[in-house]
N, C-alpha and C positions, 0 to 999 in steps of 0.2 A: 649445217650450222651457218649462221650469219656472221660474216667477219666483223670485228670490232669497229673498223673504220666505217662500215656501212651503218651500223647501229648509231654511231656517233653522228653521222650525217643526217640520219632520220630524226634524231633527237634535236639537232640544230634546226631542221626545217619545221618541226613541230613547235619549238620555242618561238621561232620567227613568226609562224602563223598566228600563234596566240598573241604575241606582242602587237602585231599589225592589226589584228581584228579588234582588240580592246582599245588600242590607241587611236586608230584612224577610221575604222569601219563602224563599229557599234554606236559611237556617239551620233552618227548621222543617219543611221539605218532605221527605217520604220518597221519595227518588229511585228506590228499587227498584220503585215502582209506575208508572214511566214507560211501561211497556209495556201498561198497563191503560187502554183507552179510557174517557174520561169522568172520569178523575182529574185533579187539578190538576197532578200530576207529568207526566202525558201531554201536557197542554196546553202546559206550559212546554217540554217536550222538542220539541214541534212548532215552536217559535219559537226554538230554540237558536242558529240562525244570526244572530239579531238581537242576541245577547248578545256583548259585546266580549270578545275573547280575553284581553286584558290583565286585565279584571275577573275572568274565570274563573281565570286563573293566580293572582291575588292571593287569591281566595277559597279555593282549594285549598291555597295556601301557609299561610294562616291556620289551616286545619283541621289540616294536618300539624304546624304549630308548637304548636297547642293540645293535640295528642295525643302529641307526641314526649316521650320520657323524657330526663332530664338526663344519663343514663349513655350513654357511647358503646357499651358492650357489657354486656349482662346476663349474669350467671353464675348457675348453679344448682349446688347441691350435693345429691346424692342419697345417702341412707343406706338401702340396700336392706334391711338387717336391721331397722331401725326401721320401715320401711314394712311389712315382713312381720309384725312384731309388731302393728302397728296394724290390719292386715287380719285377723290371727288373732283379735284382741280383738273386732273388729266382727262377725265371723262365728262366733265361739265355738270356733275350732280350738285344739288343745293345743300346748304348746311342743315336744313330741316331733316333731311334723310339721314344725315350723319348723327344728329342728336337722338333720333329714334333708335338707332342701332347701338348707341353707347350703353343702354341698359342691358341689352342682351350680351354685351361683351363680357361682363362679369359672370353671367350664367354659364358661359362656356368653360370657365375655370373650375367650376364645381364638379 
């Protein structure tokens, strides 16, 4: 049997590992390198079973909250004629070419 003091010490180490990983390490770690042996991300991925699920959930909720927009739905308005004029200006095409293409613009919507 394992003495209660040893179990308590192990639990403290596990809690400290979780706290330090989620507070100091994960925000700065490039997790896309987890598959590359020898990287810190790979080493952390190899001990992911030791990280508490609740801590993982809170970490990713904070990420989503920090990157979420305040709008429920984003809307875009496209002005195809303005876009064509901008492209024509950028590449040096003439207005005659744009006017010829305007008729086919509506055919694409059908």
